[in-house]
Residue, then its C-alpha position, 0 to 999 in steps of 0.5 A: m500500500y502507499k507510504y507517505d513521503h516527506i511531502d505527504q507527511t509535511l503537508v499533514n503535519q502542517r495541517v494538524a498545526q494549523f487546525r490546532d491554532q484554529v480550534s484554540r482561537r475558537l475556544d477562546g472566542s477570537l474566532a466566531e462559529e460562522e468563521f470556524r465552520p468552513l475551517r473545521l469542515q475542511n478537516g472532516l469535523y462536523h457538529q452533530r446532535h450530541a457531540y462533534m463527529l470526525r470523519v477520517a479518510i481511508p483512501y480507496g478503502l485501504f489500510n494496515s494493521k498499525q493504522l487500525r490499531m490507531m483507530a482503536t486507540i482513538a475510539d478508546k481514548y477520545d470516543r466511546g469505544y467504537g468507530h463507524f465504517t461508512t459507505r465511502q470506505n471511511i471511519q467516523y467517530n461520533w462522540l468527540t469534543l472540540e478540544d480533543s479534535p486536534r489531538v485526534l488529527a495529530d495521532l492520525a498523522t503518526v500513522e499516515m492518516h488524516a481527515i482532509q477533504t472528508s467534508g466540504n464542497c471539494i473532491r471527497n475521499i476517492t473510493s474503489d473496489a475493496f478487492a482491488g489487486v486481488a480479485a479474480d475478475e480484475y482487468v487491472d489493479p485500480r489502486p495506482v490510479c486512485e493514488l495518483l488521483r488522490q494526490w492530484s485532488t488533495l488541496h487542489p486550489e481550483f476545486a476547493h470551492l465547488p458548487r457541491k461535494f464531489k465524489f469519484a469511484v474507480n473500478g478495474a474489474k468485471e464486476d462493479r463493486t463500487v456503485l460506479l454509476c451512482h457517483d458524480v464521476g465513475i472511472e472504469l479502467k481496462k486495457n485496450a487491444q494494444g495492452e494500454l491502460i484506458a478509462a471510460i468516464y461516467a458523469g452525473g450519477g448520484m443519489g440523495r434528493t434526485p437519484i440519477l445513474g451516471s452517463l457515459i461521456k468519454q471512452e478510451l481515455p488514456w490513463q495519462a490524460l485523466p487529470s487534464y480531462l477531469t480538470a476540464l470536466l470540473r471546470v465545466y461544472n464549476r462554471f455552470g453548476r447551480r450555486d443558487n440552490l443547494y438542492k440543485a447544485r450537484i453535477k447530476i443536475l447540470v448533466k441532466a439539464l444539458g443532456p449527457e451529449e451536450f455536457a460531454r461536448q462542453v468538456e471536450g471543448e474545455w479539454l482542447h485548451i489544456q490536454k497538451s499542458d503539464d496536467n497529464f500524468t507521466q510514466a515517472e509518476w506512475d512508477r513512483v506510485a505503483k512501486h507501493f502496490t507490488k504483490p506481497a510475498y505469496k507462497s507457491l501454494p496449490a489451489l484447493t477445491a471447495e471440498q478440500v477446504l471444507a475438509l479442514a473442519p471437523e464434522i460438528d463445524k461443517l455446516a456453519f463453516t460451509r455457510w461462511l465459505e459460501r457467503n464470506v469467502s471470495a475467489h483470489q487471483v493467486p492460487g492457494y489464497a482467498i479473499v475473506t469478508l469480516s461481517l460488521k453486521p452482527h444481528v442486534v448486537a451493534a449498529p451496521g458498520d460499527a466496530s468496537t475497540a476490542q474488535m479493531n485490535a483483534i482484527a488488526d491481529l488477524a490481519d497480521q497473522y493471516s493477511f500480510g497486515e493489510l485490510r480494506a473497508t467495503h462500500e457495504q460497511n464490512l472489512v476485508l482480509a484480502d490475502v488469506e491462505q486457503a489452508k488457514l481459512f478454518e483457523l481464521w474462521q474460528a478466530a473471527k467467531k470469537q470477535n463476532v465478525a464471522l456471521p455468514n450474512v454477506g449479501l443476505l437480508t441482514d447485511i444491512i447498509a445504514c447511516p447513523g441516522g437521527d441518533f447522531c446526525s443533525l441532518a437526519n429526519a428519522k432514526s436508522l439504527p433502531i429500524a435496522k435492529a428491528i429488521q435483524e431481530r425479525f429475520d434472525d434465522l440463518d436457515y431462512l436467510f440462506d433460503l432467501g438468498d441475495i437481497s440487499l437492504n439499505i436504510s437512510g435517515c434522510i433524503n441525503s441518502c448516506g445509507h444509499h437506500h435508492v440502490g437497495n433491492i429494498g430501500v428504507l428512507g426516514v421522513d419527517k411529517d409534522g414532527e413524527e418519524w415515518y418510513q418510506i419503502t422503495l423496491g427494485g434498486e440494484q448496485g453493480n453492473d445492473a445498477a438501478i434506482g428503486k421506486v417508491i411503492g406508496p405512502s410511508f409507514y410508522a416505525d413499528e410497522i416496518p418489521d411487518v412490512m418487511t415480512n409481508i414483502i419477503n413472504t410475497y417473494v417466497e410465495h411467487r418466486a420461480d426456481n433459483e430466482s433471486f429477489i430482484q429477479a422476481y421483482k423484475r418479473l412480477g412488477v411492484a403490484p404484488f409487493k405493494e399490496a402485501a406491504y399495505k395489507n396490515a398497515k395502520k390507518k393514518d390520521k395524517a396520511d401521506a397522500k404524496a408518495g414521492v416526498d421529494a424522492 
């Protein structure tokens, strides 16, 4: 993984010192809150309902055991003994004091971490495939490009005050594990017939108040031209993006208003002026960065069959171990190795994406013992050990069970994506975590979950869609009506290669109705599914009608019924 050089470390250290001074002036009253707010946001510090929240950058989701131990130390020293991993592959701390925030950033700097550009109207943390560099279906390792883009975009003065926040995702595999089309810009990397690295650029995707899938605006862009082309794209957005209306300021609104073809034409016109400049990447820069992404010291191992791996477990453990292998273990590109996903979705015990201090320290130990000390955070709010010997999978599974991170529910109904919601976030209209807990309590039977198969369930506490409810097969959105918390259901969303935006099925529900609504929707799927048909396949075949009818059959009469199903969706 990438290691800081003198420039990186100096920049981060200076940023810490600068913020320490800013906090000191805020505390003594010489810096007013309206002046301090943009300064703290530039360092990832939000003021939430009960305390300050700090969002720490994990570039493209990649970190090591030393960094995870520091995350655990911060959780124990400054927070309440846990951290929350997000859909942008970052970690958040929800209970910080303003006085402690500079000390947190100073501690992070000692392990080559920071919180720069995790907030504000700038280019945010660049996300990528959590299986990058090891996935069996990978065309090209996207991490060197991610790192080059991170360095190019960090504190870039031209993009420090964009109309709105701006998010990149980079994918280099056959399967899209990045939700590429739901980003402001999605970059798909491949190699052409001549073996040259090229990129396809998608622009104008996003969720939130107006969910839209990105449009292809450029094909076969040489990797060297990424900074000049993206500069042109961002200049068009900077010039014409809406600054008069917060809700219409994202690039998706501009692309939709102009049309993808016209937007692409304007980007091309701007690019003509700068593509031959010094803004392009060079082979020397690639070599400088790529040397940090070499393969670890893999052993020459035989590839084990599923039967051989299963034989590692005694008879008493075979069923449980089989389930874990099926849901939490993925194919690796190196013979004899496997990719392991550790579930941060223990039923009812903790909120989705939360990891305790003890768990983080233990997972760091697992990374050192089984995966060359390296970890990844996923879009789904789980953690990954990317380089595990197949012969040690049973041993790892036993160790992971002791930390409650071995639940075999990856991709199942209770592998819920959820934002912190109204329990923490000052923007939220409703709570997310109690809804997730209630659903996990209702669907706690692993036999039943395995029978249901792949179903994605995403929960957001407000229209900003930090829980990405729009792309869940089943989405739940918290809405506020006259001071009460209600929940709207969407169906038909999908991430990956067949990305789709879910549709609102009708009026919203009370919180205590949601478990029954879920049960009715799932029962309808079970009743009508064809052989080997997944939930999303059944939904596409049957349409919304039977699911909608089932969802509302036991709904309470609403004194303040919501006649408008969309609620600005």
